[in-house]
TIVO-2410 file (N, C-alpha, C; in nm, 3 decimals):
# residues 171
REC num residu      c1      c2      c3 atome chaine
REC   1      M   1.222   0.037  -0.640     N      A
REC   1      M   1.085   0.079  -0.610    CA      A
REC   1      M   0.990  -0.039  -0.592     C      A
REC   2      P   1.005  -0.151  -0.666     N      A
REC   2      P   0.912  -0.261  -0.641    CA      A
REC   2      P   0.925  -0.315  -0.498     C      A
REC   3      Y   1.046  -0.307  -0.441     N      A
REC   3      Y   1.061  -0.353  -0.304    CA      A
REC   3      Y   0.982  -0.263  -0.210     C      A
REC   4      L   0.982  -0.134  -0.238     N      A
REC   4      L   0.906  -0.040  -0.155    CA      A
REC   4      L   0.757  -0.068  -0.166     C      A
REC   5      E   0.711  -0.098  -0.286     N      A
REC   5      E   0.569  -0.133  -0.304    CA      A
REC   5      E   0.533  -0.261  -0.229     C      A
REC   6      L   0.621  -0.360  -0.236     N      A
REC   6      L   0.595  -0.486  -0.167    CA      A
REC   6      L   0.590  -0.466  -0.016     C      A
REC   7      L   0.686  -0.393   0.038     N      A
REC   7      L   0.689  -0.370   0.182    CA      A
REC   7      L   0.570  -0.284   0.226     C      A
REC   8      A   0.537  -0.183   0.146     N      A
REC   8      A   0.420  -0.100   0.178    CA      A
REC   8      A   0.293  -0.185   0.174     C      A
REC   9      G   0.284  -0.277   0.079     N      A
REC   9      G   0.170  -0.368   0.073    CA      A
REC   9      G   0.161  -0.453   0.199     C      A
REC  10      G   0.275  -0.501   0.248     N      A
REC  10      G   0.276  -0.578   0.373    CA      A
REC  10      G   0.233  -0.495   0.493     C      A
REC  11      V   0.276  -0.369   0.496     N      A
REC  11      V   0.236  -0.281   0.606    CA      A
REC  11      V   0.085  -0.256   0.602     C      A
REC  12      W   0.033  -0.227   0.483     N      A
REC  12      W  -0.112  -0.203   0.471    CA      A
REC  12      W  -0.190  -0.329   0.506     C      A
REC  13      W  -0.141  -0.445   0.465     N      A
REC  13      W  -0.208  -0.570   0.498    CA      A
REC  13      W  -0.212  -0.587   0.651     C      A
REC  14      T  -0.103  -0.554   0.718     N      A
REC  14      T  -0.097  -0.563   0.864    CA      A
REC  14      T  -0.199  -0.470   0.929     C      A
REC  15      V  -0.211  -0.349   0.875     N      A
REC  15      V  -0.310  -0.254   0.926    CA      A
REC  15      V  -0.451  -0.311   0.910     C      A
REC  16      G  -0.480  -0.369   0.795     N      A
REC  16      G  -0.613  -0.425   0.771    CA      A
REC  16      G  -0.641  -0.546   0.856     C      A
REC  17      A  -0.542  -0.631   0.877     N      A
REC  17      A  -0.562  -0.753   0.956    CA      A
REC  17      A  -0.575  -0.722   1.104     C      A
REC  18      G  -0.530  -0.605   1.145     N      A
REC  18      G  -0.533  -0.568   1.286    CA      A
REC  18      G  -0.671  -0.554   1.345     C      A
REC  19      V  -0.773  -0.536   1.264     N      A
REC  19      V  -0.908  -0.518   1.319    CA      A
REC  19      V  -0.988  -0.648   1.323     C      A
REC  20      L  -0.935  -0.753   1.266     N      A
REC  20      L  -1.006  -0.881   1.268    CA      A
REC  20      L  -0.992  -0.945   1.405     C      A
REC  21      D  -1.084  -1.036   1.440     N      A
REC  21      D  -1.073  -1.102   1.570    CA      A
REC  21      D  -0.944  -1.183   1.577     C      A
REC  22      S  -0.905  -1.219   1.697     N      A
REC  22      S  -0.771  -1.273   1.719    CA      A
REC  22      S  -0.739  -1.397   1.634     C      A
REC  23      G  -0.830  -1.492   1.624     N      A
REC  23      G  -0.801  -1.613   1.546    CA      A
REC  23      G  -0.790  -1.586   1.398     C      A
REC  24      T  -0.892  -1.524   1.343     N      A
REC  24      T  -0.892  -1.493   1.200    CA      A
REC  24      T  -0.784  -1.392   1.166     C      A
REC  25      G  -0.767  -1.292   1.252     N      A
REC  25      G  -0.667  -1.189   1.228    CA      A
REC  25      G  -0.527  -1.245   1.222     C      A
REC  26      T  -0.497  -1.341   1.308     N      A
REC  26      T  -0.364  -1.402   1.308    CA      A
REC  26      T  -0.339  -1.479   1.179     C      A
REC  27      V  -0.438  -1.553   1.134     N      A
REC  27      V  -0.424  -1.630   1.010    CA      A
REC  27      V  -0.409  -1.536   0.891     C      A
REC  28      V  -0.492  -1.433   0.885     N      A
REC  28      V  -0.485  -1.337   0.774    CA      A
REC  28      V  -0.351  -1.263   0.776     C      A
REC  29      L  -0.306  -1.223   0.894     N      A
REC  29      L  -0.178  -1.155   0.905    CA      A
REC  29      L  -0.063  -1.245   0.861     C      A
REC  30      A  -0.064  -1.370   0.906     N      A
REC  30      A   0.041  -1.464   0.867    CA      A
REC  30      A   0.041  -1.487   0.717     C      A
REC  31      A  -0.077  -1.500   0.658     N      A
REC  31      A  -0.085  -1.518   0.513    CA      A
REC  31      A  -0.028  -1.396   0.440     C      A
REC  32      G  -0.061  -1.277   0.486     N      A
REC  32      G  -0.011  -1.156   0.423    CA      A
REC  32      G   0.140  -1.142   0.435     C      A
REC  33      L   0.194  -1.175   0.553     N      A
REC  33      L   0.339  -1.168   0.569    CA      A
REC  33      L   0.408  -1.273   0.483     C      A
REC  34      G   0.345  -1.390   0.469     N      A
REC  34      G   0.400  -1.493   0.380    CA      A
REC  34      G   0.399  -1.449   0.235     C      A
REC  35      I   0.291  -1.385   0.193     N      A
REC  35      I   0.282  -1.334   0.056    CA      A
REC  35      I   0.388  -1.228   0.033     C      A
REC  36      T   0.403  -1.137   0.129     N      A
REC  36      T   0.505  -1.031   0.116    CA      A
REC  36      T   0.644  -1.092   0.103     C      A
REC  37      G   0.676  -1.187   0.189     N      A
REC  37      G   0.807  -1.251   0.183    CA      A
REC  37      G   0.829  -1.326   0.054     C      A
REC  38      S   0.728  -1.399   0.008     N      A
REC  38      S   0.739  -1.475  -0.117    CA      A
REC  38      S   0.759  -1.382  -0.237     C      A
REC  39      L   0.681  -1.276  -0.241     N      A
REC  39      L   0.696  -1.180  -0.351    CA      A
REC  39      L   0.832  -1.112  -0.346     C      A
REC  40      F   0.878  -1.077  -0.227     N      A
REC  40      F   1.008  -1.013  -0.212    CA      A
REC  40      F   1.118  -1.104  -0.266     C      A
REC  41      M   1.113  -1.232  -0.229     N      A
REC  41      M   1.215  -1.326  -0.276    CA      A
REC  41      M   1.206  -1.348  -0.427     C      A
REC  42      A   1.085  -1.354  -0.481     N      A
REC  42      A   1.070  -1.373  -0.625    CA      A
REC  42      A   1.124  -1.253  -0.702     C      A
REC  43      V   1.097  -1.132  -0.655     N      A
REC  43      V   1.149  -1.012  -0.721    CA      A
REC  43      V   1.301  -1.008  -0.707     C      A
REC  44      R   1.352  -1.042  -0.591     N      A
REC  44      R   1.497  -1.041  -0.568    CA      A
REC  44      R   1.567  -1.141  -0.661     C      A
REC  45      R   1.507  -1.259  -0.676     N      A
REC  45      R   1.564  -1.363  -0.762    CA      A
REC  45      R   1.564  -1.317  -0.908     C      A
REC  46      R   1.460  -1.247  -0.948     N      A
REC  46      R   1.445  -1.204  -1.087    CA      A
REC  46      R   1.525  -1.081  -1.122     C      A
REC  47      H   1.530  -0.984  -1.030     N      A
REC  47      H   1.586  -0.852  -1.063    CA      A
REC  47      H   1.705  -0.811  -0.978     C      A
REC  48      G   1.746  -0.891  -0.883     N      A
REC  48      G   1.857  -0.853  -0.796    CA      A
REC  48      G   1.820  -0.731  -0.713     C      A
REC  49      S   1.910  -0.635  -0.707     N      A
REC  49      S   1.882  -0.516  -0.625    CA      A
REC  49      S   1.799  -0.413  -0.700     C      A
REC  50      G   1.771  -0.437  -0.825     N      A
REC  50      G   1.685  -0.345  -0.901    CA      A
REC  50      G   1.763  -0.239  -0.976     C      A
REC  51      A   1.694  -0.168  -1.063     N      A
REC  51      A   1.756  -0.061  -1.141    CA      A
REC  51      A   1.771   0.064  -1.055     C      A
REC  52      P   1.879   0.136  -1.076     N      A
REC  52      P   1.898   0.259  -0.998    CA      A
REC  52      P   1.798   0.366  -1.039     C      A
REC  53      L   1.768   0.453  -0.946     N      A
REC  53      L   1.678   0.565  -0.975    CA      A
REC  53      L   1.752   0.668  -1.059     C      A
REC  54      P   1.678   0.752  -1.133     N      A
REC  54      P   1.743   0.856  -1.211    CA      A
REC  54      P   1.820   0.952  -1.120     C      A
REC  55      P   1.909   1.035  -1.177     N      A
REC  55      P   1.985   1.130  -1.095    CA      A
REC  55      P   1.892   1.217  -1.011     C      A
REC  56      G   1.921   1.226  -0.883     N      A
REC  56      G   1.839   1.303  -0.791    CA      A
REC  56      G   1.714   1.230  -0.746     C      A
REC  57      G   1.691   1.111  -0.799     N      A
REC  57      G   1.570   1.037  -0.769    CA      A
REC  57      G   1.565   0.986  -0.627     C      A
REC  58      R   1.678   0.942  -0.576     N      A
REC  58      R   1.682   0.888  -0.439    CA      A
REC  58      R   1.648   0.998  -0.338     C      A
REC  59      A   1.705   1.116  -0.358     N      A
REC  59      A   1.678   1.228  -0.267    CA      A
REC  59      A   1.530   1.266  -0.272     C      A
REC  60      R   1.473   1.271  -0.392     N      A
REC  60      R   1.331   1.306  -0.405    CA      A
REC  60      R   1.243   1.199  -0.342     C      A
REC  61      L   1.278   1.074  -0.363     N      A
REC  61      L   1.202   0.964  -0.303    CA      A
REC  61      L   1.205   0.975  -0.150     C      A
REC  62      L   1.323   0.993  -0.095     N      A
REC  62      L   1.334   1.004   0.050    CA      A
REC  62      L   1.261   1.126   0.105     C      A
REC  63      R   1.267   1.236   0.030     N      A
REC  63      R   1.197   1.358   0.072    CA      A
REC  63      R   1.045   1.335   0.073     C      A
REC  64      L   0.993   1.273  -0.033     N      A
REC  64      L   0.849   1.245  -0.039    CA      A
REC  64      L   0.805   1.149   0.070     C      A
REC  65      V   0.885   1.047   0.098     N      A
REC  65      V   0.851   0.952   0.204    CA      A
REC  65      V   0.853   1.022   0.340     C      A
REC  66      A   0.952   1.107   0.363     N      A
REC  66      A   0.960   1.179   0.491    CA      A
REC  66      A   0.840   1.272   0.508     C      A
REC  67      V   0.804   1.345   0.403     N      A
REC  67      V   0.689   1.434   0.410    CA      A
REC  67      V   0.561   1.354   0.435     C      A
REC  68      A   0.548   1.238   0.369     N      A
REC  68      A   0.429   1.155   0.388    CA      A
REC  68      A   0.421   1.103   0.531     C      A
REC  69      V   0.533   1.063   0.590     N      A
REC  69      V   0.533   1.012   0.726    CA      A
REC  69      V   0.494   1.123   0.824     C      A
REC  70      V   0.551   1.241   0.807     N      A
REC  70      V   0.519   1.353   0.897    CA      A
REC  70      V   0.372   1.393   0.881     C      A
REC  71      L   0.327   1.409   0.757     N      A
REC  71      L   0.186   1.445   0.735    CA      A
REC  71      L   0.092   1.336   0.786     C      A
REC  72      G   0.129   1.211   0.765     N      A
REC  72      G   0.046   1.100   0.815    CA      A
REC  72      G   0.033   1.104   0.966     C      A
REC  73      A   0.144   1.129   1.036     N      A
REC  73      A   0.139   1.138   1.181    CA      A
REC  73      A   0.052   1.256   1.226     C      A
REC  74      L   0.064   1.368   1.156     N      A
REC  74      L  -0.019   1.484   1.190    CA      A
REC  74      L  -0.167   1.457   1.165     C      A
REC  75      V  -0.198   1.392   1.054     N      A
REC  75      V  -0.338   1.360   1.022    CA      A
REC  75      V  -0.396   1.265   1.126     C      A
REC  76      V  -0.322   1.159   1.159     N      A
REC  76      V  -0.371   1.063   1.258    CA      A
REC  76      V  -0.390   1.130   1.393     C      A
REC  77      G  -0.292   1.208   1.434     N      A
REC  77      G  -0.303   1.278   1.562    CA      A
REC  77      G  -0.419   1.376   1.565     C      A
REC  78      S  -0.436   1.452   1.459     N      A
REC  78      S  -0.545   1.550   1.453    CA      A
REC  78      S  -0.681   1.483   1.454     C      A
REC  79      L  -0.697   1.379   1.373     N      A
REC  79      L  -0.826   1.311   1.367    CA      A
REC  79      L  -0.859   1.240   1.498     C      A
REC  80      T  -0.758   1.186   1.564     N      A
REC  80      T  -0.781   1.122   1.694    CA      A
REC  80      T  -0.820   1.226   1.797     C      A
REC  81      F  -0.753   1.340   1.795     N      A
REC  81      F  -0.785   1.449   1.888    CA      A
REC  81      F  -0.928   1.500   1.867     C      A
REC  82      L  -0.972   1.500   1.742     N      A
REC  82      L  -1.107   1.548   1.711    CA      A
REC  82      L  -1.213   1.438   1.724     C      A
REC  83      N  -1.177   1.325   1.784     N      A
REC  83      N  -1.268   1.211   1.802    CA      A
REC  83      N  -1.321   1.156   1.669     C      A
REC  84      S  -1.238   1.162   1.568     N      A
REC  84      S  -1.272   1.106   1.437    CA      A
REC  84      S  -1.165   1.007   1.393     C      A
REC  85      G  -1.117   0.928   1.488     N      A
REC  85      G  -1.009   0.834   1.461    CA      A
REC  85      G  -1.041   0.731   1.354     C      A
REC  86      E  -1.169   0.702   1.333     N      A
REC  86      E  -1.205   0.604   1.230    CA      A
REC  86      E  -1.172   0.653   1.090     C      A
REC  87      L  -1.148   0.784   1.075     N      A
REC  87      L  -1.111   0.839   0.944    CA      A
REC  87      L  -0.960   0.839   0.921     C      A
REC  88      A  -0.882   0.801   1.022     N      A
REC  88      A  -0.737   0.811   1.012    CA      A
REC  88      A  -0.680   0.720   0.903     C      A
REC  89      V  -0.718   0.594   0.902     N      A
REC  89      V  -0.662   0.501   0.803    CA      A
REC  89      V  -0.703   0.541   0.660     C      A
REC  90      P  -0.830   0.573   0.634     N      A
REC  90      P  -0.863   0.618   0.499    CA      A
REC  90      P  -0.789   0.746   0.459     C      A
REC  91      A  -0.771   0.839   0.552     N      A
REC  91      A  -0.700   0.963   0.520    CA      A
REC  91      A  -0.553   0.936   0.486     C      A
REC  92      V  -0.490   0.847   0.561     N      A
REC  92      V  -0.350   0.812   0.532    CA      A
REC  92      V  -0.341   0.737   0.399     C      A
REC  93      C  -0.441   0.658   0.367     N      A
REC  93      C  -0.443   0.588   0.238    CA      A
REC  93      C  -0.448   0.688   0.123     C      A
REC  94      V  -0.529   0.792   0.138     N      A
REC  94      V  -0.534   0.897   0.036    CA      A
REC  94      V  -0.399   0.966   0.026     C      A
REC  95      L  -0.336   0.992   0.139     N      A
REC  95      L  -0.204   1.057   0.141    CA      A
REC  95      L  -0.099   0.971   0.070     C      A
REC  96      V  -0.097   0.842   0.098     N      A
REC  96      V  -0.002   0.752   0.033    CA      A
REC  96      V  -0.029   0.747  -0.119     C      A
REC  97      G  -0.156   0.746  -0.156     N      A
REC  97      G  -0.190   0.750  -0.299    CA      A
REC  97      G  -0.139   0.876  -0.365     C      A
REC  98      A  -0.151   0.990  -0.298     N      A
REC  98      A  -0.102   1.116  -0.354    CA      A
REC  98      A   0.050   1.114  -0.370     C      A
REC  99      V   0.120   1.053  -0.275     N      A
REC  99      V   0.266   1.041  -0.286    CA      A
REC  99      V   0.303   0.953  -0.405     C      A
REC 100      L   0.230   0.844  -0.424     N      A
REC 100      L   0.258   0.757  -0.539    CA      A
REC 100      L   0.230   0.828  -0.672     C      A
REC 101      V   0.126   0.909  -0.675     N      A
REC 101      V   0.098   0.986  -0.797    CA      A
REC 101      V   0.213   1.082  -0.824     C      A
REC 102      A   0.265   1.146  -0.720     N      A
REC 102      A   0.378   1.237  -0.736    CA      A
REC 102      A   0.503   1.162  -0.782     C      A
REC 103      L   0.523   1.041  -0.732     N      A
REC 103      L   0.640   0.961  -0.771    CA      A
REC 103      L   0.629   0.905  -0.913     C      A
REC 104      S   0.509   0.892  -0.964     N      A
REC 104      S   0.491   0.830  -1.096    CA      A
REC 104      S   0.559   0.911  -1.205     C      A
REC 105      S   0.565   1.042  -1.192     N      A
REC 105      S   0.631   1.123  -1.295    CA      A
REC 105      S   0.782   1.100  -1.293     C      A
REC 106      Q   0.838   1.080  -1.176     N      A
REC 106      Q   0.982   1.055  -1.165    CA      A
REC 106      Q   1.018   0.917  -1.219     C      A
REC 107      L   0.935   0.818  -1.188     N      A
REC 107      L   0.964   0.681  -1.229    CA      A
REC 107      L   0.918   0.651  -1.370     C      A
REC 108      D   0.833   0.737  -1.425     N      A
REC 108      D   0.778   0.720  -1.559    CA      A
REC 108      D   0.711   0.583  -1.573     C      A
REC 109      Q   0.629   0.550  -1.473     N      A
REC 109      Q   0.558   0.423  -1.470    CA      A
REC 109      Q   0.409   0.449  -1.452     C      A
REC 110      R   0.330   0.406  -1.547     N      A
REC 110      R   0.186   0.426  -1.536    CA      A
REC 110      R   0.124   0.341  -1.426     C      A
REC 111      S   0.184   0.227  -1.398     N      A
REC 111      S   0.128   0.142  -1.293    CA      A
REC 111      S   0.136   0.210  -1.156     C      A
REC 112      V   0.240   0.290  -1.134     N      A
REC 112      V   0.252   0.362  -1.008    CA      A
REC 112      V   0.143   0.470  -1.000     C      A
REC 113      L   0.117   0.535  -1.111     N      A
REC 113      L   0.009   0.633  -1.117    CA      A
REC 113      L  -0.126   0.566  -1.092     C      A
REC 114      A  -0.146   0.450  -1.152     N      A
REC 114      A  -0.273   0.378  -1.136    CA      A
REC 114      A  -0.294   0.333  -0.992     C      A
REC 115      V  -0.191   0.278  -0.929     N      A
REC 115      V  -0.208   0.232  -0.791    CA      A
REC 115      V  -0.224   0.351  -0.697     C      A
REC 116      G  -0.157   0.462  -0.727     N      A
REC 116      G  -0.177   0.583  -0.647    CA      A
REC 116      G  -0.321   0.632  -0.655     C      A
REC 117      A  -0.374   0.636  -0.775     N      A
REC 117      A  -0.514   0.677  -0.792    CA      A
REC 117      A  -0.609   0.578  -0.725     C      A
REC 118      A  -0.579   0.449  -0.736     N      A
REC 118      A  -0.663   0.348  -0.673    CA      A
REC 118      A  -0.662   0.364  -0.520     C      A
REC 119      L  -0.546   0.393  -0.463     N      A
REC 119      L  -0.540   0.413  -0.318    CA      A
REC 119      L  -0.616   0.538  -0.275     C      A
REC 120      M  -0.612   0.641  -0.357     N      A
REC 120      M  -0.688   0.762  -0.325    CA      A
REC 120      M  -0.839   0.733  -0.327     C      A
REC 121      V  -0.884   0.660  -0.426     N      A
REC 121      V  -1.026   0.623  -0.434    CA      A
REC 121      V  -1.063   0.530  -0.318     C      A
REC 122      L  -0.978   0.434  -0.289     N      A
REC 122      L  -1.003   0.341  -0.179    CA      A
REC 122      L  -1.013   0.415  -0.046     C      A
REC 123      G  -0.925   0.512  -0.026     N      A
REC 123      G  -0.931   0.592   0.096    CA      A
REC 123      G  -1.058   0.674   0.105     C      A
REC 124      A  -1.101   0.732  -0.007     N      A
REC 124      A  -1.225   0.810  -0.007    CA      A
REC 124      A  -1.346   0.721   0.021     C      A
REC 125      V  -1.349   0.603  -0.038     N      A
REC 125      V  -1.459   0.509  -0.012    CA      A
REC 125      V  -1.454   0.464   0.133     C      A
REC 126      G  -1.336   0.438   0.186     N      A
REC 126      G  -1.322   0.400   0.326    CA      A
REC 126      G  -1.371   0.508   0.420     C      A
REC 127      A  -1.346   0.634   0.385     N      A
REC 127      A  -1.395   0.745   0.468    CA      A
REC 127      A  -1.547   0.751   0.467     C      A
REC 128      L  -1.605   0.730   0.350     N      A
REC 128      L  -1.752   0.727   0.343    CA      A
REC 128      L  -1.809   0.611   0.425     C      A
REC 129      L  -1.744   0.496   0.416     N      A
REC 129      L  -1.790   0.380   0.494    CA      A
REC 129      L  -1.774   0.406   0.644     C      A
REC 130      A  -1.667   0.476   0.682     N      A
REC 130      A  -1.644   0.504   0.823    CA      A
REC 130      A  -1.753   0.594   0.879     C      A
REC 131      L  -1.801   0.685   0.797     N      A
REC 131      L  -1.903   0.777   0.844    CA      A
REC 131      L  -2.041   0.713   0.850     C      A
REC 132      N  -2.059   0.602   0.779     N      A
REC 132      N  -2.190   0.537   0.773    CA      A
REC 132      N  -2.197   0.404   0.848     C      A
REC 133      S  -2.091   0.369   0.922     N      A
REC 133      S  -2.093   0.240   0.991    CA      A
REC 133      S  -2.026   0.254   1.127     C      A
REC 134      A  -2.054   0.155   1.211     N      A
REC 134      A  -1.990   0.151   1.342    CA      A
REC 134      A  -1.874   0.054   1.336     C      A
REC 135      G  -1.770   0.082   1.410     N      A
REC 135      G  -1.656  -0.007   1.416    CA      A
REC 135      G  -1.551   0.027   1.313     C      A
REC 136      L  -1.443  -0.049   1.316     N      A
REC 136      L  -1.328  -0.023   1.230    CA      A
REC 136      L  -1.313  -0.123   1.116     C      A
REC 137      L  -1.405  -0.217   1.104     N      A
REC 137      L  -1.390  -0.320   1.001    CA      A
REC 137      L  -1.382  -0.259   0.862     C      A
REC 138      Y  -1.474  -0.171   0.829     N      A
REC 138      Y  -1.473  -0.112   0.695    CA      A
REC 138      Y  -1.361  -0.009   0.677     C      A
REC 139      P  -1.352   0.093   0.763     N      A
REC 139      P  -1.251   0.195   0.735    CA      A
REC 139      P  -1.108   0.146   0.751     C      A
REC 140      Q  -1.083   0.053   0.840     N      A
REC 140      Q  -0.946   0.007   0.859    CA      A
REC 140      Q  -0.923  -0.127   0.792     C      A
REC 141      G  -1.013  -0.221   0.810     N      A
REC 141      G  -0.994  -0.355   0.755    CA      A
REC 141      G  -0.999  -0.358   0.604     C      A
REC 142      V  -1.105  -0.307   0.548     N      A
REC 142      V  -1.121  -0.311   0.402    CA      A
REC 142      V  -1.016  -0.223   0.334     C      A
REC 143      V  -0.994  -0.104   0.388     N      A
REC 143      V  -0.895  -0.014   0.328    CA      A
REC 143      V  -0.755  -0.074   0.338     C      A
REC 144      G  -0.719  -0.127   0.455     N      A
REC 144      G  -0.586  -0.185   0.472    CA      A
REC 144      G  -0.562  -0.305   0.383     C      A
REC 145      L  -0.655  -0.399   0.383     N      A
REC 145      L  -0.639  -0.518   0.300    CA      A
REC 145      L  -0.644  -0.484   0.151     C      A
REC 146      G  -0.733  -0.392   0.114     N      A
REC 146      G  -0.742  -0.350  -0.027    CA      A
REC 146      G  -0.616  -0.278  -0.074     C      A
REC 147      A  -0.561  -0.192   0.011     N      A
REC 147      A  -0.438  -0.122  -0.026    CA      A
REC 147      A  -0.322  -0.220  -0.038     C      A
REC 148      G  -0.317  -0.318   0.052     N      A
REC 148      G  -0.211  -0.418   0.043    CA      A
REC 148      G  -0.216  -0.496  -0.086     C      A
REC 149      I  -0.334  -0.541  -0.123     N      A
REC 149      I  -0.351  -0.616  -0.247    CA      A
REC 149      I  -0.317  -0.528  -0.368     C      A
REC 150      S  -0.358  -0.403  -0.365     N      A
REC 150      S  -0.330  -0.312  -0.477    CA      A
REC 150      S  -0.180  -0.291  -0.494     C      A
REC 151      L  -0.109  -0.271  -0.385     N      A
REC 151      L   0.036  -0.249  -0.393    CA      A
REC 151      L   0.110  -0.375  -0.437     C      A
REC 152      W   0.068  -0.491  -0.386     N      A
REC 152      W   0.130  -0.616  -0.430    CA      A
REC 152      W   0.107  -0.639  -0.579     C      A
REC 153      T  -0.014  -0.612  -0.624     N      A
REC 153      T  -0.046  -0.632  -0.766    CA      A
REC 153      T   0.036  -0.539  -0.854     C      A
REC 154      A   0.049  -0.413  -0.813     N      A
REC 154      A   0.129  -0.318  -0.891    CA      A
REC 154      A   0.274  -0.361  -0.897     C      A
REC 155      A   0.329  -0.407  -0.786     N      A
REC 155      A   0.467  -0.453  -0.785    CA      A
REC 155      A   0.484  -0.576  -0.873     C      A
REC 156      G   0.388  -0.668  -0.866     N      A
REC 156      G   0.393  -0.787  -0.951    CA      A
REC 156      G   0.384  -0.754  -1.099     C      A
REC 157      Y   0.302  -0.656  -1.132     N      A
REC 157      Y   0.290  -0.613  -1.272    CA      A
REC 157      Y   0.419  -0.548  -1.320     C      A
REC 158      R   0.473  -0.455  -1.240     N      A
REC 158      R   0.593  -0.382  -1.282    CA      A
REC 158      R   0.715  -0.472  -1.296     C      A
REC 159      T   0.721  -0.578  -1.218     N      A
REC 159      T   0.838  -0.665  -1.223    CA      A
REC 159      T   0.821  -0.783  -1.317     C      A
REC 160      G   0.703  -0.799  -1.375     N      A
REC 160      G   0.679  -0.909  -1.469    CA      A
REC 160      G   0.635  -1.038  -1.402     C      A
REC 161      L   0.614  -1.037  -1.271     N      A
REC 161      L   0.571  -1.159  -1.202    CA      A
REC 161      L   0.431  -1.202  -1.245     C      A
REC 162      L   0.344  -1.105  -1.270     N      A
REC 162      L   0.209  -1.140  -1.315    CA      A
REC 162      L   0.211  -1.202  -1.454     C      A
REC 163      A   0.296  -1.150  -1.544     N      A
REC 163      A   0.307  -1.208  -1.678    CA      A
REC 163      A   0.362  -1.349  -1.671     C      A
REC 164      E   0.460  -1.371  -1.583     N      A
REC 164      E   0.516  -1.504  -1.566    CA      A
REC 164      E   0.412  -1.600  -1.511     C      A
REC 165      L   0.333  -1.555  -1.415     N      A
REC 165      L   0.228  -1.637  -1.357    CA      A
REC 165      L   0.122  -1.671  -1.462     C      A
REC 166      R   0.086  -1.573  -1.544     N      A
REC 166      R  -0.012  -1.597  -1.650    CA      A
REC 166      R   0.042  -1.699  -1.749     C      A
REC 167      G   0.171  -1.692  -1.782     N      A
REC 167      G   0.232  -1.789  -1.873    CA      A
REC 167      G   0.230  -1.930  -1.816     C      A
REC 168      R   0.251  -1.942  -1.685     N      A
REC 168      R   0.248  -2.073  -1.622    CA      A
REC 168      R   0.107  -2.132  -1.621     C      A
REC 169      V   0.008  -2.047  -1.602     N      A
REC 169      V  -0.132  -2.094  -1.598    CA      A
REC 169      V  -0.175  -2.139  -1.737     C      A
REC 170      E  -0.132  -2.071  -1.841     N      A
REC 170      E  -0.174  -2.106  -1.978    CA      A
REC 170      E  -0.113  -2.234  -2.028     C      A
REC 171      R  -0.004  -2.278  -1.968     N      A
REC 171      R   0.062  -2.401  -2.014    CA      A
REC 171      R  -0.019  -2.519  -1.984     C      A
***
């Protein structure tokens, strides 16, 4: 699961960096992909392939991901059709947060519940910003970059990378 959080964080970071101008956007995107790769390698070095999911967990995880992808595509398509495309990214962020909240009971991890709730709040705030501003910087940029950072932080916390980093800083 931490690998899924890391990769999802990279995807959200890419979504957020996509609205920045070409020079800044390229640098921000490259930094985010570098962070994703570095975190992925650090988790792999520390935990290998990770702990197996509980019985039936893989099927439930795949089912929830499939439902989220289908619902996300429907939401994006519907909002674009209704000329409210600026709400698409915040709405998908809320959807991803709801999936993480549903997964938290299976994984028995409070950090997954916390990041799911944070993504739901971030999506709601992004929707409010989209309705009160012009352009995609707030609804897509802030929501995408914020969701990426939230997912990376949750993965770092769950795998002990943040505790290790804190120990290195205190030395």
